[in-house]
C-alpha positions in Angstrom: 70.9 -80.6 11.2 70.9 -80.5 7.3 68.9 -79.1 4.6 67.9 -82.3 3.3 66.6 -83.9 6.9 65.3 -87.8 6.4 62.8 -88.8 8.7 63.6 -89.1 12.1 61.5 -90.8 15.2 60.1 -87.9 17.2 61.0 -88.5 21.0 58.4 -90.0 23.2 58.4 -86.7 25.2 58.3 -83.3 24.3 61.6 -81.4 25.9 61.8 -77.8 24.9 64.9 -77.3 26.7 66.7 -80.0 24.3 65.5 -78.3 21.4 65.7 -74.6 21.7 69.5 -73.4 22.0 70.6 -75.8 19.6 67.9 -74.8 17.1 69.1 -71.0 17.6 72.7 -71.3 17.1 71.7 -73.2 13.9 69.5 -70.7 12.5 72.1 -68.3 13.4 75.2 -69.6 12.4 73.6 -70.0 8.8 72.2 -66.6 8.3 68.7 -67.6 8.2 67.1 -64.2 10.0 68.2 -62.7 7.1 68.5 -65.0 3.7 69.9 -63.0 0.9 66.8 -61.6 -0.7 68.1 -58.8 -3.1 64.9 -58.6 -5.4 62.5 -59.2 -2.7 60.2 -56.6 -1.0 61.6 -55.0 2.0 60.1 -55.2 5.1 62.0 -53.5 8.2 61.3 -53.0 11.8 64.1 -51.9 14.2 64.0 -52.9 18.3 63.5 -50.3 20.6 67.4 -50.8 21.6 68.0 -52.1 25.4 70.3 -50.5 27.7 73.6 -52.2 27.4 73.3 -52.5 31.2 69.9 -54.3 30.9 68.5 -58.0 31.5 65.4 -59.1 29.9 62.5 -58.3 31.7 59.0 -59.5 31.6 58.2 -56.4 29.3 61.3 -56.5 26.8 59.6 -60.8 26.7 56.4 -58.9 25.7 57.9 -56.3 23.1 60.4 -58.3 21.5 57.8 -61.8 21.1 55.5 -59.4 19.5 57.9 -57.9 17.0 59.1 -61.6 16.3 55.8 -62.8 15.1 55.5 -60.4 13.0 59.2 -60.4 11.3 59.1 -64.5 11.3 55.5 -64.1 9.3 57.2 -61.1 6.8 59.9 -63.8 6.4 57.7 -66.9 5.5 55.8 -64.5 3.0 58.6 -64.1 1.1 60.1 -60.5 1.9 63.5 -59.0 2.7 62.7 -58.7 6.3 65.2 -57.2 8.5 64.9 -56.4 12.1 67.6 -54.2 13.2 69.0 -55.1 16.6 71.3 -52.9 18.8 71.7 -51.9 22.5 71.5 -48.1 23.6 74.5 -46.9 25.7 72.8 -45.7 28.5 74.7 -42.6 29.5 73.5 -42.5 33.1 72.8 -46.2 33.8 76.1 -47.5 32.4 78.1 -44.6 34.0 76.3 -45.4 37.2 77.7 -49.7 37.1 80.9 -48.5 36.7 81.0 -46.1 39.3 79.7 -48.5 41.7 82.4 -50.9 40.4 84.9 -48.7 41.3 83.4 -47.8 44.6 83.3 -51.5 45.7 87.1 -50.9 45.0 87.0 -47.9 47.4 87.9 -46.1 44.4 86.0 -43.5 42.3 85.6 -41.8 39.2 87.4 -38.6 40.1 90.7 -40.4 40.6 91.0 -40.8 37.0 91.0 -38.5 33.6 88.1 -38.4 31.5 89.5 -40.5 28.7 90.8 -43.2 31.3 87.6 -43.5 32.7 85.8 -43.9 29.4 88.1 -46.7 28.8 87.2 -48.4 32.1 83.3 -47.9 30.5 84.6 -49.7 27.2 86.2 -52.5 28.8 82.7 -53.3 30.9 81.1 -53.0 27.8 83.0 -55.5 26.1 83.3 -58.0 29.4 79.3 -57.5 30.7 77.6 -55.7 27.8 75.9 -58.4 26.1 74.0 -59.9 28.8 70.7 -59.1 27.6 71.4 -59.8 23.7 72.1 -63.1 24.5 68.8 -63.3 26.9 66.8 -62.1 23.5 68.3 -65.1 21.7 67.1 -67.2 24.5 63.5 -65.7 23.5 63.9 -67.0 20.0 64.5 -63.7 18.6 65.3 -63.7 14.9 67.2 -60.3 14.7 70.0 -59.6 12.2 72.9 -60.3 14.6 75.5 -59.6 12.0 74.6 -56.0 11.8 73.8 -55.6 15.3 74.2 -51.9 16.1 75.4 -49.8 19.4 74.6 -46.1 19.9 78.2 -45.3 20.5 79.8 -47.1 17.3 81.9 -44.5 15.1 79.3 -44.4 12.5 76.5 -43.6 14.8 78.5 -41.0 16.4 78.9 -39.4 13.0 75.2 -39.5 12.5 74.8 -38.0 16.1 77.1 -35.1 15.4 76.1 -34.4 12.1 72.3 -33.9 13.5 73.4 -31.5 16.0 75.6 -29.4 14.2 72.7 -29.2 11.6 70.1 -28.5 14.1 72.4 -25.6 15.7 72.9 -23.9 11.7 69.1 -24.3 11.6 68.4 -22.6 15.0 66.9 -25.4 16.4 69.5 -26.4 19.1 70.7 -23.7 21.2 72.1 -22.9 24.8 69.9 -21.4 27.5 69.7 -20.6 31.4 67.0 -22.3 32.5 65.7 -24.4 35.2 66.3 -28.5 35.0 65.2 -31.3 36.9 68.7 -31.9 38.7 69.7 -35.1 40.2 72.0 -33.8 43.0 73.2 -37.5 43.5 74.1 -38.3 39.6 74.9 -34.6 39.7 73.6 -34.2 36.0 70.1 -32.9 34.6 67.5 -35.2 33.5 64.2 -34.9 31.7 60.8 -34.7 33.1 60.5 -38.1 31.6 63.1 -39.4 33.8 61.4 -38.1 37.2 59.1 -40.5 39.2 57.0 -38.6 41.7 56.5 -40.1 45.0 53.9 -39.2 47.8 56.1 -38.2 50.9 54.9 -37.2 54.2 55.8 -33.8 54.8 54.7 -30.7 55.9 53.3 -26.9 54.9 54.8 -24.2 56.8 53.1 -20.7 57.4 55.2 -17.8 57.5 55.0 -13.7 57.9 56.9 -11.9 55.5 57.3 -8.5 56.8 56.0 -5.3 54.5 59.2 -3.0 54.3 58.7 0.8 55.2 55.9 0.8 57.9 53.5 -0.3 55.0 50.5 -2.5 55.9 47.5 -4.1 54.5 44.0 -2.1 54.7 43.4 -4.2 57.8 46.3 -2.4 59.5 48.5 -5.9 58.9 52.2 -5.2 58.5 53.0 -8.5 57.4 51.7 -10.9 54.3 51.6 -14.7 55.3 53.0 -16.9 52.8 53.4 -20.9 52.9 55.5 -23.1 51.6 56.4 -26.8 51.8 60.3 -25.7 50.6 61.2 -23.3 53.7 64.9 -23.6 52.6 64.4 -21.9 49.1 63.4 -18.8 51.1 67.2 -18.3 50.7 66.7 -17.4 47.1 63.3 -15.6 47.4 63.2 -12.4 44.7 59.3 -11.8 45.3 55.9 -12.4 46.5 53.2 -12.8 44.2 49.6 -11.7 44.7 46.6 -12.1 42.1 45.8 -8.2 40.9 41.8 -9.1 41.5 42.6 -9.9 45.3 40.8 -7.1 47.2 43.4 -7.6 50.3 46.3 -6.7 48.5 45.8 -4.2 45.7 47.2 -1.6 47.9 50.5 -2.9 48.1 51.0 -4.4 44.9 54.4 -2.9 44.3 55.3 -2.3 47.6 58.5 -4.1 49.0 58.9 -7.4 51.5 61.8 -7.3 54.0 62.9 -11.3 53.9 63.5 -11.8 57.9 66.7 -14.2 57.4 68.3 -12.5 54.3 67.2 -8.9 54.8 66.7 -9.1 51.0 63.9 -6.2 49.8 62.0 -7.1 46.8 58.6 -6.4 45.4 54.9 -7.6 45.9 54.0 -8.6 42.3 50.3 -9.1 40.8 50.6 -12.6 39.0 47.7 -14.9 38.3 49.8 -17.7 39.6 48.2 -16.4 43.0 44.9 -17.7 43.5 43.1 -15.9 46.2 40.7 -19.1 46.7 44.4 -21.1 48.0 45.2 -20.4 51.6 46.1 -16.7 52.4 46.3 -15.8 48.4 50.1 -14.8 48.8 53.0 -16.7 47.3 56.8 -16.7 48.0 58.6 -16.6 44.5 62.0 -18.4 44.1 62.6 -18.3 40.4 65.8 -20.2 40.3 64.3 -23.0 42.3 60.5 -23.6 41.4 59.5 -24.3 37.8 56.4 -22.0 38.4 58.1 -19.3 40.1 60.7 -19.4 37.2 57.7 -18.5 34.8 56.3 -16.1 37.3 59.9 -14.4 37.4 59.9 -14.0 34.1 56.9 -12.2 33.7 57.6 -10.1 36.2 60.6 -9.2 34.1 63.7 -11.1 35.6 66.1 -12.4 33.1 67.4 -15.9 33.6 71.0 -14.5 34.2 69.7 -12.4 37.4 67.7 -15.2 39.1 69.5 -16.1 42.3 70.8 -19.5 42.7 71.3 -21.0 46.4 72.5 -24.1 45.8 75.4 -26.1 44.4 75.7 -29.3 42.4 75.3 -31.3 45.4 72.1 -29.6 46.5 74.0 -27.9 49.5 73.5 -24.1 50.1 76.0 -21.4 48.2 76.2 -18.0 48.5 73.5 -16.0 46.6 74.9 -13.5 44.1 73.7 -10.8 45.9 75.7 -11.8 49.0 72.6 -12.2 51.4 72.8 -15.8 52.7 74.1 -15.9 56.3 77.5 -17.3 56.7 76.2 -20.0 59.0 73.9 -21.6 56.1 76.9 -21.8 53.5 77.4 -25.4 52.8 74.8 -27.0 54.7 72.6 -29.9 53.3 69.3 -28.8 51.7 67.2 -30.5 54.4 69.5 -29.8 57.1 69.0 -25.9 55.9 64.8 -26.6 55.9 65.2 -27.2 59.6 67.7 -24.7 60.3 65.4 -21.7 58.6 62.4 -23.0 60.4 63.9 -22.9 63.7 65.4 -19.5 63.0 62.1 -18.2 61.5 60.2 -19.7 64.5 63.0 -17.6 67.0 62.7 -14.5 65.2 59.0 -14.7 65.5 58.0 -15.1 62.1 56.6 -18.4 62.1 52.6 -18.9 62.3 52.1 -22.3 64.0 49.7 -25.0 62.7 46.7 -24.9 65.5 45.1 -28.2 65.4 41.9 -28.3 67.6 40.7 -31.8 69.6 38.3 -33.1 71.7 39.2 -35.2 74.9 37.6 -38.3 76.5 35.6 -36.3 78.9 34.4 -34.3 75.8 36.6 -30.9 76.6 38.3 -29.0 73.7 42.2 -28.6 73.7 44.1 -27.1 71.1 47.8 -27.9 70.1 50.7 -25.8 68.2 52.8 -27.4 65.4 55.5 -25.8 63.2 53.8 -27.4 60.2 50.8 -28.3 58.9 51.3 -32.0 57.8 50.5 -32.8 54.1 51.3 -35.5 51.7 53.2 -34.0 49.0 53.9 -35.5 45.3 57.7 -35.3 45.3 60.0 -35.5 42.5 62.7 -38.2 42.3 65.1 -39.3 39.8 64.2 -43.0 38.5 67.8 -43.8 38.6 69.8 -42.0 41.6 66.8 -42.3 44.0 66.9 -39.0 45.8 64.7 -35.9 45.4 64.9 -33.9 42.4 65.8 -29.9 42.9 64.9 -27.5 40.3 68.2 -25.8 39.4 68.9 -22.8 37.3 72.0 -23.8 34.6 73.2 -23.3 31.2 72.1 -26.2 29.2 71.3 -27.4 25.5 68.2 -27.1 24.0 65.8 -28.4 21.2 63.4 -26.1 19.8 61.1 -29.2 20.0 57.6 -27.0 19.4 59.0 -26.4 15.9 60.4 -30.1 15.2 56.9 -31.3 16.4 54.8 -29.7 14.1 55.4 -31.8 11.1 55.5 -35.2 13.5 51.8 -34.1 14.5 50.9 -33.3 10.7 52.0 -37.0 9.9 49.8 -38.8 12.5 46.7 -36.4 11.7 47.4 -36.8 8.0 47.6 -40.7 8.5 51.3 -41.3 7.2 51.8 -42.7 10.5 48.9 -45.0 11.7 49.0 -45.3 15.1 47.4 -48.7 16.5 45.4 -48.6 18.7 44.1 -45.3 17.7 43.3 -44.5 21.1 46.7 -43.1 21.5 46.7 -40.3 19.0 44.6 -38.3 21.7 47.6 -38.7 24.2 49.8 -38.2 21.3 48.9 -34.7 20.0 48.3 -33.4 23.6 51.9 -33.6 24.9 53.1 -33.0 21.2 50.9 -29.5 20.9 52.3 -28.8 24.4 55.8 -30.0 24.1 58.4 -28.0 25.7 62.1 -27.1 24.9 63.8 -30.5 25.3 67.1 -30.3 27.3 69.7 -32.3 25.6 72.9 -32.0 27.5 74.0 -34.5 30.1 76.6 -33.6 33.0 78.4 -37.3 32.6 81.7 -38.8 31.0 80.2 -41.5 28.9 78.0 -40.3 26.0 78.5 -38.4 22.9 80.6 -35.3 23.7 78.8 -32.4 22.4 80.5 -30.7 19.8 80.7 -27.3 20.8 83.9 -25.3 21.7 84.4 -22.0 23.8 86.6 -19.2 24.1 87.8 -17.7 27.3 85.2 -14.8 26.9 82.3 -17.5 26.5 82.2 -17.4 22.6 80.7 -20.5 21.2 81.5 -22.6 18.3 79.5 -25.9 17.0 81.2 -27.9 14.4 81.9 -31.7 13.4 85.5 -31.4 14.4 87.6 -29.6 16.3 89.6 -28.5 13.7 86.6 -27.0 11.9 85.2 -25.1 15.0 89.2 -24.1 15.5 89.2 -23.0 11.9 85.7 -20.7 12.8 87.3 -19.5 16.0 90.6 -18.4 14.3 93.2 -17.7 16.6 91.1 -17.8 19.6 91.8 -20.6 22.3 89.2 -23.0 22.6 87.8 -25.3 25.0 85.4 -28.2 24.6 82.2 -28.6 26.2 82.3 -31.0 28.8 79.0 -32.3 28.7 77.4 -35.6 26.5 73.8 -35.6 25.1 70.9 -37.1 26.4 70.6 -41.0 25.7 67.1 -40.3 24.0 68.9 -37.8 21.2 70.9 -40.5 19.4 68.6 -43.1 20.1 66.0 -40.8 18.3 67.9 -41.4 14.8 67.8 -45.3 15.2 65.3 -45.7 12.3 68.0 -44.5 9.9 71.3 -44.1 11.6 71.4 -47.9 11.8 71.1 -48.0 8.0 74.2 -46.2 7.5 72.8 -42.5 7.5 74.3 -39.9 6.9 76.1 -42.0 4.1 73.6 -42.6 1.4 73.8 -46.8 1.3 72.0 -49.4 -0.6 70.3 -50.3 2.8 68.8 -47.1 3.6 67.2 -46.5 0.3 66.0 -49.6 0.6 64.5 -50.1 4.0 64.1 -46.5 5.1 61.2 -45.5 6.0 60.4 -48.7 8.2 57.1 -50.6 8.1 56.6 -50.7 11.6 57.4 -50.1 14.7 56.3 -52.0 17.9 56.9 -50.3 21.5 55.2 -50.2 24.9 53.3 -47.2 25.2 55.5 -46.1 28.4 58.1 -45.0 26.2 55.9 -43.1 23.4 57.5 -39.8 24.0 61.1 -40.6 25.4 61.7 -42.5 22.3 58.6 -42.8 19.5 58.0 -38.9 19.1 61.5 -38.1 18.9 62.0 -40.8 16.2 59.3 -39.2 14.3 60.6 -35.6 14.6 64.1 -36.5 13.9 63.3 -38.7 11.1 61.1 -36.7 9.2 63.4 -33.6 9.5 66.7 -35.1 8.3 64.9 -38.0 6.0 61.9 -35.9 4.6 59.6 -38.8 5.3 58.5 -40.8 8.4 60.4 -43.1 10.2 57.8 -45.8 9.8 54.3 -46.2 8.3 52.7 -47.8 11.5 53.1 -47.6 15.0 52.0 -50.1 17.7 51.6 -49.4 21.1 51.3 -52.4 23.1 50.5 -52.4 27.1 52.1 -53.3 30.3 52.5 -56.8 31.8 51.3 -56.7 35.2 51.2 -59.1 38.1 48.5 -61.8 38.5 46.2 -59.4 40.5 46.3 -56.7 38.0 49.3 -54.8 40.3 52.2 -52.7 38.5 55.0 -55.1 39.0 58.2 -53.5 41.3 61.0 -54.7 43.2 59.9 -53.5 46.3 56.5 -55.3 45.6 58.0 -58.4 45.4 55.8 -59.2 42.6 58.2 -59.2 39.5 58.3 -62.2 37.1 61.5 -63.5 35.5 60.7 -64.5 31.9 64.1 -66.5 32.1 62.3 -68.7 35.1 59.4 -69.1 32.7 61.8 -70.3 29.8 63.6 -72.7 32.0 60.1 -73.9 33.4 57.8 -74.1 30.3 60.0 -73.2 27.2 60.2 -70.1 25.1 57.3 -71.3 22.7 55.0 -71.6 25.8 56.0 -67.9 27.5 55.9 -66.3 23.3 52.5 -68.0 22.8 50.9 -66.8 26.2 52.1 -63.4 25.1 50.5 -63.4 21.8 47.6 -64.8 22.8 46.8 -62.3 25.9 48.0 -59.2 23.4 44.7 -57.4 23.3 45.1 -54.0 21.7 44.9 -51.3 24.5 45.0 -53.3 27.4 47.5 -54.3 29.9 48.5 -58.1 30.2 48.1 -60.3 33.6 50.4 -62.8 34.4 49.4 -66.2 34.6 51.3 -69.1 34.8 48.8 -71.4 34.4 48.0 -69.9 31.1 51.9 -70.4 30.1 51.4 -74.2 31.5 48.7 -74.5 29.2 50.7 -73.5 26.3 53.4 -75.7 26.8 50.7 -78.2 27.1 49.4 -77.2 23.8 53.2 -77.8 22.0 52.9 -81.3 23.5 49.8 -82.1 22.3 51.1 -80.9 18.9 54.3 -83.0 19.5 52.0 -85.9 20.4 49.9 -85.4 17.1 52.9 -85.4 15.0 54.3 -88.7 16.3 50.9 -90.3 15.9 51.2 -89.1 12.4 54.6 -90.6 11.8 53.5 -93.8 13.3 50.9 -93.8 10.8 53.3 -93.6 8.0 52.4 -89.7 7.3 55.7 -87.8 6.4 56.4 -84.0 5.2 54.6 -82.8 2.4 56.2 -82.2 -1.1 53.0 -79.8 -2.5 53.0 -76.1 -1.2 49.2 -76.4 -2.9 46.4 -78.9 -1.2 46.0 -82.2 -2.5 43.4 -83.3 -4.2 40.8 -85.1 -2.2 37.5 -87.0 -2.4 36.4 -88.1 0.9 34.4 -85.5 3.2 37.0 -85.4 6.1 40.0 -85.0 3.8 37.9 -81.9 1.9 36.8 -80.7 5.3 39.9 -79.9 7.0 41.6 -78.5 3.7 38.8 -75.8 3.8 39.7 -75.3 7.3 43.2 -74.7 6.4 42.3 -72.4 3.8 39.6 -70.1 6.6 42.8 -70.2 9.2 45.4 -68.7 6.7 42.6 -66.2 5.9 42.2 -65.2 9.2 45.6 -65.3 10.4 46.6 -62.9 7.1 43.6 -60.9 8.2 44.5 -60.7 12.1 48.1 -59.8 11.2 47.1 -57.2 8.9 45.3 -55.7 11.7 48.3 -56.4 14.4 45.3 -58.3 16.4 48.0 -60.6 17.9 45.4 -62.3 20.3 43.1 -63.1 17.0 45.9 -64.6 15.4 47.2 -67.0 18.2 43.5 -67.8 19.0 42.6 -68.9 15.4 46.1 -70.8 15.1 45.0 -72.8 18.6 41.9 -73.2 17.8 42.5 -74.9 14.2 45.3 -77.1 16.0 44.1 -78.3 19.2 40.1 -78.7 18.2 40.1 -79.0 14.3 43.3 -81.1 13.8 44.1 -83.0 16.7 40.7 -83.6 18.5 38.4 -84.0 15.4 40.7 -84.7 12.3 42.6 -87.4 13.6 40.1 -88.6 15.5 37.9 -88.9 12.7 40.5 -90.6 10.0 42.0 -92.8 12.9 42.0 -96.5 11.4 41.5 -95.4 7.9 45.0 -94.0 6.6 44.5 -94.6 2.8 47.2 -92.9 0.3 45.2 -90.0 0.5 44.3 -89.1 3.8 48.1 -89.8 4.2 48.7 -86.8 1.8 46.5 -84.4 3.4 47.2 -85.3 6.9 51.1 -84.6 6.1 49.6 -81.4 4.0 47.7 -80.3 7.0 50.4 -80.6 9.8 52.9 -78.9 7.2 50.8 -76.0 7.0 50.1 -76.1 11.0 53.9 -75.8 11.2 54.2 -72.9 8.8 51.5 -71.1 10.9 52.5 -71.5 14.1 55.9 -70.9 13.7 55.9 -67.2 14.4 54.6 -67.8 17.6 56.6 -71.2 18.7 59.7 -71.1 16.1 61.4 -73.8 17.8 58.8 -76.8 18.4 57.4 -75.9 14.7 61.0 -75.9 13.5 62.0 -79.5 15.3 58.7 -81.0 13.9 59.3 -79.6 10.4 62.8 -81.6 10.6 61.8 -84.7 11.9 58.7 -85.4 9.4 61.1 -86.0 6.4 63.2 -84.3 3.6 63.0 -80.5 3.2 64.7 -78.0 0.7 65.1 -75.4 3.5 64.5 -75.0 7.3 61.2 -74.1 8.2 62.3 -70.5 9.2 62.9 -69.7 5.5 60.3 -72.1 4.1 57.2 -70.4 2.4 53.7 -69.0 4.2 51.0 -71.4 2.9 49.3 -71.0 -0.5 46.6 -74.0 -0.4 45.0 -73.0 -3.8 41.8 -74.3 -2.2 38.8 -73.3 -1.5 36.0 -74.2 1.3 33.8 -77.3 0.6 30.2 -76.2 1.7 29.2 -79.6 1.5 32.1 -81.3 3.2 32.0 -78.8 5.9 28.3 -79.3 6.6 29.0 -83.0 6.7 31.9 -82.9 8.9 30.2 -80.2 11.4 27.2 -82.7 11.5 29.5 -85.5 12.9 31.0 -83.2 15.3 27.8 -81.9 16.5 26.1 -84.9 17.0 29.8 -86.7 18.7 30.2 -83.7 20.7 26.8 -83.6 22.2 26.1 -86.6 22.8 29.7 -87.0 25.0 28.5 -83.7 27.1 25.1 -85.1 27.5 26.3 -88.7 28.6 28.5 -86.8 30.9 25.9 -84.6 32.6 23.8 -87.8 33.3 26.7 -89.9 34.6 26.2 -92.4 31.5 29.8 -94.0 31.2 31.3 -92.9 28.2 31.6 -95.8 26.5 28.2 -97.0 27.1 27.0 -97.9 23.6 23.3 -96.6 23.1 20.4 -96.9 20.2 19.5 -93.3 18.6 15.7 -93.0 17.0 15.2 -90.1 14.3 11.8 -89.6 13.1 11.9 -86.6 10.8 15.1 -86.3 9.0 16.2 -84.5 6.1 17.2 -86.3 3.0 21.1 -84.3 3.4 21.0 -85.5 7.1 20.4 -89.2 6.0 22.7 -89.7 3.6 25.6 -88.0 6.1 24.6 -90.7 8.5 24.2 -93.5 5.7 28.1 -92.0 4.7 29.3 -92.3 8.3 28.2 -95.2 9.6 31.6 -96.6 10.6 32.8 -93.1 12.1 29.2 -93.0 14.2 29.4 -96.4 15.6 33.2 -95.8 16.8 33.2 -92.3 18.0 29.5 -91.6 19.0 29.3 -95.4 20.3 25.9 -96.1 19.0 25.1 -99.2 17.5 22.1 -97.7 14.9 20.4 -94.9 14.3 16.9 -96.0 13.3 14.7 -93.3 10.9 11.7 -94.1 12.9 10.0 -92.5 16.5 11.4 -94.1 19.6 9.6 -96.5 22.1 7.7 -95.0 24.7 9.7 -94.4 27.6 12.3 -91.4 29.0 14.7 -90.5 26.5 17.9 -88.5 26.0 17.5 -86.0 23.1 20.8 -84.9 21.4 20.7 -82.0 18.7 22.9 -82.1 15.4 22.2 -80.2 12.7 18.6 -80.4 11.4 18.2 -83.8 13.5 16.9 -84.5 17.1 18.0 -87.6 18.1 16.0 -89.6 21.0 18.3 -92.7 22.7 15.7 -94.6 25.0 17.2 -94.4 28.6 15.4 -97.3 30.1 18.0 -99.6 31.5 20.7 -97.4 31.1 20.4 -95.2 34.3 18.0 -95.0 37.2 16.0 -92.0 36.0 14.5 -90.9 39.3 17.3 -91.3 41.0 19.2 -89.0 38.2 16.2 -86.6 38.2 16.8 -86.0 42.0 20.6 -85.8 41.9 20.3 -83.3 39.3 17.3 -81.4 41.0 19.4 -81.1 44.1 22.5 -79.7 42.4 20.4 -77.2 40.4 19.0 -75.8 43.8 22.5 -75.6 45.2 23.8 -73.7 42.3 20.9 -71.5 41.6 20.9 -70.5 45.6 25.0 -70.1 45.3 24.2 -67.6 42.5 21.1 -65.7 44.0 23.2 -65.0 46.9 26.3 -63.7 44.8 24.1 -61.6 42.8 23.0 -60.2 45.9 26.4 -59.5 46.9 27.7 -58.2 43.6 24.2 -55.5 43.6 25.3 -53.6 46.6 27.4 -51.0 46.0 28.8 -51.0 49.3 30.6 -54.4 48.5 31.8 -53.7 45.1 33.2 -50.1 46.1 34.6 -51.1 49.6 35.7 -54.5 49.1 39.2 -55.5 47.8 39.5 -55.6 43.9 40.3 -59.1 44.1 37.6 -59.7 46.4 34.9 -58.4 43.9 36.4 -60.1 40.8 36.3 -63.6 42.4 32.8 -62.8 43.3 31.6 -61.9 39.9 33.8 -65.5 38.6 31.9 -67.3 41.0 28.4 -66.1 40.2 29.6 -66.2 36.7 30.6 -70.1 37.2 27.3 -70.9 39.4 24.9 -69.2 36.8 26.3 -71.3 34.1 26.3 -74.5 36.3 22.4 -73.8 36.7 21.7 -73.6 33.2 23.8 -76.7 32.1 22.1 -78.6 35.3 18.7 -77.5 34.2 18.8 -78.5 30.4 20.1 -82.0 31.8 17.0 -82.3 33.3 14.9 -80.8 30.5 16.6 -83.9 28.6 14.9 -86.6 31.2 11.5 -84.9 30.3 
């Protein structure tokens, strides 16, 4: 491949695999993903950094295809287009990978020092951490690999540490004892966003909690009934809550409960959390192990330091601070403790059985008692550890997210950040306005170590280096915090730390703020919102001017893809089968703002056929002496068909520019698809076939070039290959110029060619409807015709003869007898059918087919009008019925029209 490629004959068959790898290497080796354009206007996007442990999934394929379309389009428009690429160190995921490798060798992390284990992670990263970046190359992503980033690179670590220290100085990062989502398998806190809720079959146990000191309720009852799905937590109960307005309990508010197993005495407190309408209206309160109870405990006056903790990091029972947990429970696993506590409460007579009344076959009534009421419980699981999450009271580092959120909320509200689709704004505001403190510490070894040091008595010093911390502490001995930062804390700095911040680099000055962020909506709060907060806070500007949120790629039936369902689609398999260009075009064509994408292999195959159609059109052009154009502007043209196709290019460029400005990827893809397949391949080439004069060769070569440029962002490989083979070029297509036709739509030529297309298309369709052979030659008559139409017919007699297969068009009324009527523009042509087909037999065939289609459409209409069918049938069955109904309705209309043609 050279800059000046001579015309080279195209292979007969389009083979994506033969061209993709070689072109990608060529682009990357020559630095064409970011050509030297120091004086050009900047355009900047950053990729959502995939986990260094990751491999390409179908969501990555969508996300990165959309970004690549945008960056290639802006590069073609002459911008200094920078697509920042890199990977995230993925604290939990990466540590898990390396620990699994150790386990496979009967080894474990704790056999190593922290430093030695981290060295092993870096070794793994060097050997295996590049899988996804290689796969992004296969997709065709034109990222600036020369500046590939990693969130644990030294310059990035410097930025992370600086942000932590600055936020701490400003009082926006602090240490606090609060409940966190604790993963007992990974032994670390995780965020709410990393918790997935599953429906689990469980129980709802009811217990008697005896009132102390002989106190009774107004009805004489000496206990309060409480219910729980987690009986084990009663070992750390600190209160029972009732509603202040609940008449049953007003007299005992402030009195004490004597917990049966621990013997702990605690008060009955009034709190709105207790709903008189739910169960007994009384709730046991374990503030150290339940998020709602934590808030009740705070309102009741308990400090976090006073709240009881009954679990260790493995979720095994430990002694509480008051020493009241019976020794037999110490060290017991949480779910084993649940069974043992239920058994003891039952033995002590404090379990209230769940009574079920059923009818026997004989009609008699019988009752059975069960320990628990069966319930389907919404249970939190760690998305990586895969075990039930335990709310756990620990000391962690928190970011004052509510304060940082305010400017980020204002930025969207004021339009400094445009959210596309706009419908996501409501979700964004709702989350940001109710944002909770952000727990940023993680109990891992792999990650950015928290820059905090402690004295023996717990005094903390936060500084960028140990030397600075020691200087602050004086002679006091210091120990560094063992924790690392949440991965999302570092990735929140991605738009500016990747450009050199905190150094004031030229790159940062030119490319911040970024122009656009494309992201899945599923990481709106994980990542996008946090970038908005940190970017505005540290750069005094929004991180990007526009935020585009796309949907999910779903299975063909609309179900969410998951390994457990076995419906996950491998994008690399699709690339192997159909080529990267076809997959990319599918993603673009299906990306409609605000909607998820249903996977459809047939559509991907169809776009591979589209690339083949273009390939064959280019081969046809080559074989007729058409070569690369030497003009950016449209050539001068006299013939109507050439003036028409130039005008179609002008309109298509305008459509594409508008669609890309609006981020309507589906509209952009459909515009270029329609132009290539319909206007150029099907009509222009047909209309000019056999008449390749010099004007037509120049126009055809120019139009083909415009196609390659316009299609390049969507299908970079096939377009670059065709560009290189059509003749000498000053540069590769990837760094050529976006179309600038310097022409306008010629209304007269457009009307003339569209009349011809209508005549030929309508006549071919009518022939097919009536079973007339496509090649059958016919004669047409038209009595009333405008001068303009008469002129079109006169000027295109050869084309009409060749493509419409009409021997002649007579400007007079048709002879008596059955005729086929075909409309084109303001003319209605009558074509005698006597001797062409058996009119009676054709009418009979059409009437029979029409009756069958109308019957089927009516039957389906009845089914779809039945609410029971729509509500109870499987969604795919309803969807198929609707599709069948639409098909038969359209078929009936087509057959009725065919009958009407016969008169």
